[in-house]
N, C-alpha and C positions, 0 to 999 in steps of 0.2 A: 473533685470528688470522685468522680467515678475512676477517673484515673489511677487514684490513691486505691482505691480498692481493687483494681487490676493489679498493680503491682503487690498488693499483701497479698492478693489469693493466688499468682504465682511464686511469690517467695515460700509460701504455705508450701507449695505442692514441690518446689526444689527442696525443701526440707523433708517434707515425706519420701521423694525419690532417694535422698542422700542414708535418710535415717535407715529404710528398707537393706540398703546395702550394707551398711555397718553392722546391722542387728542379724545378718543373717550368717549365725553361727554355723563351721561346718566340720563334718570328721574323715579323713580322707586317711585313705588304707591304697598303698603302694606294694601289687604283688612283684616283686622280687626274683621270686623262685628261688634257684641253686647260683645264682649268676652274682647277687651280691651288686645289683645296680640300683643304686638309691635315689630318694631326692636328694637327702640330705637338708641343709639348710634353705633349699630357695621354693619358691612359689610352683606351684603346679595346677595344672586342671581347667576345664571351662569357667566353673569357679574359682578362680586363679585365688589358690591361700598354700601356706607354710602348715609345716608341723605335722607332716604327712606321719603316718606311721609305716611299718618298716615290716612285710610279710616274705620273712625269709623261709625256704625249702621247701618243702612239696606239703601235702598234704596231711590233716591231721596235729598243726601243731595251732593253738591256742594264744591270741593277743589279748590281754584282759587290760582295762582299765585305759582304752583308749584316748589319748589326749584331743583336743579340738583344735582349732587355727589358732588359737591363744597361745597352745603350749599346757593348756588346763589338763587335768586328767580326769573321765569323765567315766559313769557305771558300764558303757560299753567294751564290747567284746567281740572280736570277730574269730571265726576258723573256716577253713574249707576240708571239703568233704572230694575223696575223689579215689579211682584205680589210677596209682601207679601215675603220675604226672610228670609231664618234661616239661622241661625250659628251652627258652631259646634268647636269641637275640635282633630284634629288627631295624637298628638303625633309623628312627623317625628324622627328620629334618625338619622343624617348628623355628622358623626363623626367629632369635629373639627370647627363646623361652626355653634354657637350659633342663628347669623342672620338671616340663612334661615331656622335654625330649627321653630322660632319664625314666620316665613313669610309664612310657609310650615302647619304651625300649623294649625291657626282658617281661616276658610274663610266664605265666605256668599255662599248659595245656595238653588235650586228650585227644585223642583218635574219635572216629568218626563212631557213631553207633555207644558211645561209655556215656557217664551222667556226671555231672560237675557240680557241685552243692556250696554255697557259697551263704556263709550263716552268721546274721549280728544278733547278739543281745543287749540287753540294757540301754538302747539308745536313750535320751534324755528327753528330744525334742516330742511335743504333740502333734507336730507336722514338721513333714519333711518331704524332700526330693530325692529321689537315689540316682546317683550318675554310674553308669557303670563304664567302662573304657577296656576296649578291644583293639589292638591291631595287629595283622599276621602279612608282613609285604612280600614274606617267602608263599603265601597261599591265593591263590588267583579264584574268583568267583566264589566266596566263601560264605556260608550262611548257618547261624546257628539260633536256637531261638531261647530265650533267658525268658523265667516265671516266677513269679512273684507269688510264690504259693498259699500263702497265708489270704491274699485275695484273687486267687484263680485267676489272674491278672496275665498276660503273657506277651513280650517285643517282641519283634523280628529284626535280629541285627545282621547285616546285609554288608560284605566288603568286598569290590572287585577292584585289588589292587596292583601295582606293580613295585619291585624292591626302589627304593628313593623318592616313589610321589606322594607321601605323609606331608604335607607341611601344613596342614591346621587341624582343628578339632569341626568335624561334621556329626551333626546327630542324625544318626538314622529313624526314619518314622517309618521303616517297612516298605514302602515304594523306594528307596532310592538309597545308597551306597554312603556307608557313613562307619567312623569308628567308635561313637557312642550313642546310648538309649538314654532314654530319662524317666523314672516310673515317676509319676507326680503325685502330691499330695495323701501320702502314704502317713497312715496313723497307729502305726503300729509299735511296740515296745520292742519285739524280735519280730526280725524274718529269716523267710530262706529265699534265693536266689537260685533257681536251678535252669542249670543249662544243657538244651539236650537237641540232637540233630540226625536225619536220618540220611545216609549216603545216596546219593542220587547225582540229580543235574549240579547240585553245588556240590563242592566238595566236602562238608560238614566236619570240618575240625573244631571242637571246642576251647576259647581261648579265654583271659580275662588278663588285661594290665593292670586293673585300678578300680577302686570303687571312692565315691563321694557322697557323703549323708548330709544335705545341703538345710538344715533350719527354715522352715517355713513362718516367716512373724505373723502373731495373730493381728486380726484385722483393727479388734479393739483398741491393740496395741497403737498403731499408725495412726487413728481417731484421734489418740492422746498428745500422739507426739504433735499431728498438724494443728490441735489446738494449741497446744504450748508454743508452737512455732506463729503460729496467728499472731496470739498474744505478746511476744515478744515484740513482732512488727510493728505493732499498735502504738506500746509503751514508746519506741526510739523515735514514730512521729510527732509524739506529743511535745 
């Protein structure tokens, strides 16, 4: 009997884990700049999904009706404000992941002392995480600060790389070098990410390659899913 109960609970936990992944909807934006380097029909990102929205050109362009990872149009819209942003190519080499290579390749960037704003409205999720990707292999010892203005929450984005060595995603927690940061458990329908820097010991360029808005499933939903899985397993044992 105890062995049966153990198997049942293991099955429930597995079902809950699978459900938490499958129910995590995501809205992804690739900042391709003026270079036309798109993710296309490929998957990309730490949360590896497809149907990326492509943000072409410089500042001021607004993408409305952003699609989610299933290709379904949402209420979300994205735009960037900056003074005279530039575009460049970085040529990362993430093995077996051409979509992420494309996303981490082209980006918009600004010089030290300027300000970059990423604005998203109409987020359809109650709670979500924001992934911000940055990669500038040609700039060594670079540092910028991203601030979620509506929450007054800031994250330091450090990178210390040389050309050709970006081969994986590494989250920057402020004490290490990386190529993406995460603002977790955000509950805003509209948010602004502002990147700033002060020229100094670090190079201080501002740059962004892409963002992902990833839904955080509600705990109550996960309990219901687990209960459903438990009932299913018990019925099968009868």
